[in-house]
Residue frames as a rotation matrix with the C-alpha (Angstrom) as fourth column:
UNK 1
0.590 0.808 0.000 0.00
0.808 -0.590 0.000 0.00
0.000 0.000 -1.000 0.00
UNK 2
-0.593 -0.803 -0.059 1.23
0.799 -0.596 0.074 3.47
-0.094 -0.003 0.996 -0.81
UNK 3
-0.465 0.346 -0.815 0.17
0.078 -0.901 -0.427 7.11
-0.882 -0.262 0.392 -0.76
UNK 4
-0.480 0.358 -0.801 -2.58
-0.816 -0.517 0.258 7.77
-0.322 0.777 0.541 -3.31
UNK 5
-0.974 0.163 -0.154 -3.70
0.093 0.917 0.387 4.15
0.205 0.363 -0.909 -3.66
UNK 6
-0.239 0.961 0.137 -7.46
-0.931 -0.267 0.248 3.68
0.275 -0.068 0.959 -4.00
UNK 7
-0.972 -0.066 0.225 -8.86
-0.161 0.886 -0.434 0.84
-0.171 -0.458 -0.872 -1.90
UNK 8
-0.559 0.786 0.263 -12.02
0.702 0.618 -0.353 -0.85
-0.440 -0.013 -0.898 -3.14
UNK 9
-0.454 0.331 0.827 -12.99
0.616 -0.555 0.560 2.16
0.644 0.763 0.048 -5.30
UNK 10
0.582 0.806 -0.107 -14.01
0.583 -0.322 0.745 3.83
0.567 -0.496 -0.658 -2.03
UNK 11
0.871 -0.308 -0.384 -11.00
0.226 -0.443 0.868 5.08
-0.437 -0.842 -0.316 -0.07
UNK 12
0.636 -0.709 0.305 -7.98
0.137 -0.285 -0.949 7.13
0.759 0.645 -0.084 -1.14
UNK 13
0.465 -0.541 -0.701 -4.90
0.885 0.254 0.390 6.74
-0.033 -0.802 0.597 1.07
UNK 14
0.882 -0.062 0.467 -3.58
0.021 -0.985 -0.169 10.11
0.471 0.158 -0.868 2.21
UNK 15
0.035 -0.883 0.467 -0.86
-0.809 -0.300 -0.505 9.41
0.586 -0.360 -0.725 4.82
UNK 16
0.178 -0.048 -0.983 0.49
0.356 0.934 0.019 6.37
0.917 -0.354 0.184 6.63
UNK 17
0.551 0.141 0.822 0.04
-0.612 -0.601 0.514 6.98
0.567 -0.787 -0.245 10.35
UNK 18
0.051 -0.542 0.839 1.66
-0.888 0.359 0.287 3.81
-0.457 -0.759 -0.463 11.66
UNK 19
0.423 0.000 -0.906 2.87
-0.582 0.767 -0.272 0.31
0.695 0.642 0.324 10.87
UNK 20
-0.089 -0.491 0.867 3.73
-0.874 0.456 0.168 -2.84
-0.477 -0.743 -0.470 12.79
UNK 21
-0.931 -0.365 0.001 4.06
-0.318 0.813 0.487 -6.54
-0.178 0.453 -0.873 11.89
UNK 22
-0.570 0.774 0.275 0.28
0.579 0.616 -0.534 -6.99
-0.583 -0.145 -0.799 12.16
UNK 23
0.333 0.746 0.576 -0.86
0.940 -0.213 -0.268 -4.14
-0.077 0.630 -0.772 9.90
UNK 24
-0.809 -0.510 0.293 -0.88
0.554 -0.828 0.088 -0.51
0.198 0.234 0.952 8.91
UNK 25
0.145 0.826 -0.544 -2.96
0.777 -0.435 -0.454 2.52
-0.612 -0.357 -0.705 9.85
UNK 26
-0.697 -0.347 0.627 -3.70
0.702 -0.508 0.499 5.17
0.145 0.788 0.598 7.23
UNK 27
-0.313 0.607 -0.730 -5.36
-0.091 -0.785 -0.613 8.57
-0.945 -0.126 0.301 7.06
UNK 28
-0.751 0.140 0.646 -7.68
0.646 0.358 0.674 8.40
-0.137 0.923 -0.360 4.06
UNK 29
-0.652 0.613 -0.446 -10.42
-0.583 -0.781 -0.222 10.27
-0.485 0.116 0.867 2.23
UNK 30
-0.045 0.732 0.680 -13.71
0.303 0.659 -0.688 8.76
-0.952 0.176 -0.251 1.11
UNK 31
-0.947 -0.298 -0.119 -13.87
-0.047 -0.238 0.970 8.55
-0.317 0.925 0.211 -2.67
UNK 32
-0.466 0.799 -0.381 -16.84
-0.879 -0.367 0.305 8.66
0.104 0.477 0.873 -5.03
UNK 33
-0.236 0.352 -0.906 -17.40
-0.258 0.876 0.408 4.90
0.937 0.329 -0.116 -4.65
UNK 34
-0.981 -0.132 -0.145 -17.79
0.106 0.266 -0.958 5.04
0.165 -0.955 -0.246 -0.87
UNK 35
-0.207 0.978 0.001 -21.34
0.156 0.032 0.987 4.20
0.966 0.205 -0.159 0.21
UNK 36
-0.006 0.159 -0.987 -20.88
0.956 0.291 0.041 4.60
0.294 -0.943 -0.154 3.99
UNK 37
0.059 -0.035 -0.998 -19.99
0.538 -0.841 0.061 8.32
-0.841 -0.540 -0.031 4.16
UNK 38
0.928 0.317 -0.198 -20.03
0.049 -0.629 -0.776 11.32
-0.370 0.710 -0.599 1.82
UNK 39
0.454 -0.794 0.403 -17.16
0.806 0.175 -0.565 11.63
0.379 0.582 0.720 -0.67
UNK 40
0.086 -0.550 0.830 -14.37
-0.028 -0.835 -0.550 13.81
0.996 0.024 -0.088 0.70
UNK 41
0.882 0.274 0.384 -14.92
-0.386 -0.050 0.921 12.75
0.272 -0.960 0.062 4.32
UNK 42
-0.177 -0.979 0.101 -11.68
-0.813 0.087 -0.576 12.25
0.555 -0.184 -0.811 6.27
UNK 43
0.883 0.455 -0.121 -11.27
-0.349 0.805 0.480 8.71
0.315 -0.382 0.869 7.64
UNK 44
-0.188 -0.908 0.375 -8.77
-0.956 0.257 0.141 6.41
-0.224 -0.332 -0.916 9.34
UNK 45
0.707 0.361 -0.609 -8.29
-0.550 0.822 -0.151 2.92
0.445 0.441 0.779 7.87
UNK 46
0.005 -0.672 0.740 -6.64
-0.807 0.435 0.400 -0.05
-0.591 -0.599 -0.540 9.58
UNK 47
0.476 0.025 -0.879 -5.31
-0.679 0.645 -0.350 -2.78
0.558 0.763 0.324 7.28
UNK 48
0.399 -0.257 0.880 -4.68
-0.730 0.491 0.475 -5.96
-0.554 -0.832 0.008 9.27
UNK 49
-0.118 -0.553 -0.825 -2.12
-0.851 0.485 -0.202 -8.50
0.512 0.678 -0.528 8.04
UNK 50
0.678 0.506 0.533 -3.66
-0.719 0.609 0.337 -11.75
-0.154 -0.611 0.776 9.27
UNK 51
0.719 -0.489 -0.494 -0.92
0.026 0.729 -0.684 -13.81
0.694 0.479 0.537 7.61
UNK 52
-0.324 -0.925 0.196 1.52
-0.120 -0.165 -0.979 -12.43
0.938 -0.341 -0.057 10.20
UNK 53
0.049 0.432 0.900 -0.86
-0.942 -0.281 0.186 -12.86
0.333 -0.857 0.393 13.18
UNK 54
-0.914 -0.395 -0.091 -0.10
-0.336 0.863 -0.377 -15.88
0.227 -0.314 -0.922 15.38
UNK 55
-0.741 0.616 0.268 -3.01
0.136 0.529 -0.838 -18.25
-0.658 -0.584 -0.476 15.79
UNK 56
0.074 0.801 -0.595 -4.95
-0.704 -0.381 -0.600 -17.20
-0.707 0.463 0.535 12.68
């Protein structure tokens, strides 16, 4: 994942806020394909890397 990537036609990544072996946290903006909030709304997304999580 990198700055500017569009996730699921709904979220545009704006800035990586944090990262650890289990995932990443990003500041994002709702895009035109987002059905949960209005386009342009500021959001925080957490991408969880289950492959790296023990016991999953």
